[in-house]
C-alpha positions as CSV (number, residue, x, y, z in Angstrom):
1,M,37.0,-5.9,20.3
2,S,37.7,-3.6,17.3
3,R,34.0,-5.8,16.4
4,W,32.4,-4.2,19.8
5,S,34.1,-0.3,19.1
6,G,32.7,-1.2,16.0
7,A,29.0,-1.5,17.2
8,I,29.5,0.9,19.5
9,L,30.5,3.4,17.6
10,F,27.4,2.2,14.9
11,G,25.5,3.2,17.1
12,L,26.7,6.2,18.9
13,G,26.1,7.8,15.2
14,A,22.7,6.4,14.3
15,A,21.6,7.5,17.8
16,L,22.8,10.8,17.0
17,M,20.9,10.5,14.4
18,V,17.4,9.3,14.7
19,G,17.6,11.2,17.6
20,L,18.6,14.4,15.6
21,V,15.6,14.0,12.8
22,L,12.7,13.2,15.8
23,L,13.9,16.3,18.3
24,G,14.3,18.4,15.5
25,K,11.2,20.4,16.2
26,L,12.2,20.6,19.5
27,F,15.8,21.3,18.7
28,M,14.7,25.4,17.6
29,P,11.8,26.6,18.3
30,E,12.3,30.2,17.3
31,L,13.0,29.6,13.3
32,Q,9.1,27.9,13.9
33,G,5.9,29.1,14.1
34,E,4.5,32.2,14.8
35,T,7.4,33.6,17.0
36,A,9.7,32.8,14.5
37,R,13.3,34.8,14.8
38,P,16.0,35.6,11.6
39,V,18.9,34.1,12.1
40,S,20.6,36.8,12.6
41,E,19.5,37.6,16.0
42,L,20.0,34.4,17.0
43,Q,24.1,35.3,17.2
44,G,25.7,34.2,20.7
45,T,22.2,32.6,22.3
46,S,21.7,29.0,23.3
47,A,19.6,28.4,20.2
48,M,22.7,29.7,17.7
49,L,24.4,26.5,19.3
50,R,21.7,24.5,19.2
51,L,20.7,25.4,15.8
52,T,24.4,24.0,15.0
53,L,24.2,20.8,16.2
54,F,21.5,19.9,14.7
55,G,23.2,20.7,11.1
56,Y,26.4,19.3,11.9
57,G,25.7,17.2,14.1
58,F,23.8,14.5,11.3
59,P,27.0,14.3,9.3
60,A,28.8,13.3,11.9
61,G,26.6,10.3,12.9
62,L,26.6,9.8,9.2
63,G,30.7,9.5,9.7
64,L,30.5,7.5,13.7
65,S,28.1,4.8,11.6
66,L,30.0,5.0,9.3
67,A,33.4,4.2,10.9
68,G,32.0,1.6,13.3
69,A,30.4,-0.7,10.4
70,A,33.8,-0.6,9.1
71,L,35.1,-2.2,11.8
72,L,32.3,-4.1,12.0
73,G,33.3,-5.5,8.7
74,G,37.0,-6.4,9.3
75,A,38.7,-3.3,9.0
76,G,41.8,-2.0,11.0
77,R,41.5,0.7,13.9
78,R,43.8,2.7,11.8
79,R,41.2,2.0,8.9
80,G,38.3,3.1,11.1
81,L,40.2,5.8,12.5
82,A,41.0,7.6,9.6
83,L,37.8,6.9,8.8
84,V,36.4,8.5,12.0
85,G,38.6,11.3,10.5
86,A,36.0,11.4,7.4
87,A,33.4,12.2,9.5
88,A,35.2,15.3,10.9
89,G,35.3,16.2,7.4
90,A,32.4,15.9,6.4
91,V,31.2,18.4,9.3
92,A,34.3,21.0,8.3
93,V,32.8,20.1,4.2
94,M,29.7,22.0,5.5
95,A,31.5,25.0,7.3
96,L,34.3,25.4,4.8
97,V,32.3,26.0,1.5
98,P,30.3,29.0,2.5
99,A,32.9,30.2,4.1
100,L,35.3,29.7,1.0
101,F,32.8,30.6,-2.6
102,G,30.0,32.5,0.4
103,R,26.6,32.7,1.5
104,H,25.1,33.7,-1.6
105,N,23.7,33.1,-4.5
106,S,26.2,31.5,-7.5
107,P,24.9,29.8,-10.8
108,L,28.5,29.7,-11.0
109,Y,29.4,27.4,-8.6
110,F,26.3,25.3,-9.0
111,G,26.4,25.6,-13.2
112,V,30.4,24.2,-12.2
113,G,28.7,21.6,-9.3
114,G,26.5,20.3,-11.6
115,V,28.8,19.9,-15.1
116,L,31.8,18.0,-12.7
117,I,28.0,16.0,-11.6
118,L,27.5,15.4,-15.0
119,A,30.9,14.1,-15.6
120,L,31.8,11.9,-12.9
121,Y,28.2,10.3,-13.8
122,L,29.7,9.3,-16.9
123,G,32.7,7.8,-16.0
124,V,31.6,6.0,-13.3
125,L,29.3,4.0,-15.3
126,W,32.6,3.6,-18.5
127,H,34.2,1.8,-15.1
128,W,30.6,0.3,-14.3
129,A,30.5,-1.3,-17.7
130,R,33.8,-2.1,-17.9
131,H,34.0,-3.8,-13.9
132,R,30.4,-5.8,-14.6
133,Q,32.1,-7.3,-18.1
134,T,34.6,-9.4,-14.9
135,L,32.2,-10.0,-13.0
136,E,30.6,-13.6,-12.7
137,P,26.8,-13.9,-14.6
138,G,24.9,-15.0,-11.2
139,A,27.2,-11.4,-9.8
140,R,26.0,-9.1,-12.5
141,G,22.2,-8.6,-11.3
142,A,23.8,-7.1,-7.9
143,A,26.0,-5.7,-10.3
144,D,22.9,-3.3,-12.0
145,L,21.0,-2.8,-9.7
146,Q,24.0,-0.2,-8.1
147,A,23.8,1.3,-11.3
148,L,20.3,2.1,-11.4
149,G,21.2,3.6,-7.4
150,Y,23.8,5.5,-9.4
151,L,21.2,6.6,-11.6
152,C,18.6,7.6,-8.9
153,F,21.0,9.7,-7.5
154,A,22.2,11.5,-10.7
155,A,17.8,12.2,-11.2
156,A,17.7,13.5,-7.8
157,A,20.5,15.9,-8.6
158,W,18.9,16.9,-12.4
159,N,15.5,17.8,-10.3
160,A,17.3,19.0,-7.5
161,C,19.0,21.4,-9.9
162,G,15.5,22.1,-11.3
163,S,14.1,23.2,-8.7
164,G,16.7,25.5,-6.9
165,G,17.1,27.9,-10.1
166,M,15.3,27.4,-14.1
167,P,12.5,26.5,-14.1
168,G,11.7,26.1,-9.7
169,F,14.2,29.5,-8.8
170,A,13.6,28.2,-5.7
171,L,17.1,29.7,-5.0
172,Y,15.3,33.7,-6.2
173,P,12.6,34.6,-4.1
174,E,11.8,37.7,-6.4
175,R,11.0,35.4,-9.1
176,V,9.1,32.7,-7.3
177,L,6.3,35.3,-6.9
178,E,6.8,37.6,-10.1
179,L,6.3,33.8,-11.4
180,G,4.3,31.3,-9.7
181,T,6.9,28.9,-9.8
182,G,6.3,27.8,-6.4
183,A,4.8,24.3,-7.3
184,L,6.7,23.7,-9.7
185,A,9.6,24.0,-6.7
186,T,7.9,22.0,-4.8
187,G,7.1,19.1,-7.1
188,Q,11.0,18.6,-8.4
189,L,12.2,18.8,-4.4
190,K,9.3,15.8,-4.0
191,A,10.9,14.3,-7.0
192,V,14.8,14.6,-5.4
193,M,13.2,12.2,-2.3
194,A,11.9,10.3,-4.6
195,F,15.1,9.7,-6.0
196,F,16.7,9.2,-3.7
197,V,14.8,7.2,-1.8
198,L,14.8,4.5,-4.5
199,G,18.5,5.1,-4.6
200,W,19.0,3.9,-1.3
201,L,16.3,1.0,-1.6
202,L,18.1,-0.2,-4.9
203,T,22.5,0.4,-3.1
204,L,21.0,-1.6,0.2
205,L,19.1,-4.4,-2.8
206,A,22.5,-4.4,-4.4
207,F,24.7,-5.3,-1.1
208,R,21.8,-7.8,0.2
209,R,21.8,-9.3,-2.5
210,A,25.8,-9.3,-3.2
211,T,26.3,-10.4,0.5
212,R,23.5,-13.8,-0.5
213,R,25.7,-16.1,-3.1
């Protein structure tokens, strides 16, 4: 029964995410093209409801697919329900962070977050090295692929910071116009996308290699 529940949750999560991606332009025509309107004018309208669904539906799909995969992987119902709760938590984070820290630009917020990412990355590498020593030689290749994936995610974070802050200044539109850094910020965001794709690809290959042993 848990496997059937897992397959249903996984399918629902995947369908929600794919559907939102494919229907993105149809969801919010008010924010696109020559007829675009300010977000402030969407308050209390059906467009605002669709914007909310588009923004919060994707992380909900992420959590549902994770819960489904956990059940397919042999987790019990209690763990599956906990991961469904994690899906709700992911949605809550998107709402609570702007409420707690504001929607204005905050160099301190991003600076502290960047330092924490660096510290966590180094901590992950430290424990990865200790974990790698305990593995059989045949299992270390998968662990190495995972580490390369972590490297890509860290590099994506670095380029995202560079795009939003110095030197891209995407979070400072007036500086972009003053310094002409729009192309630089766009180039860094393309690097972010490339690093994310590579990171997920390496993570997938790591698990595939580990499960084929």
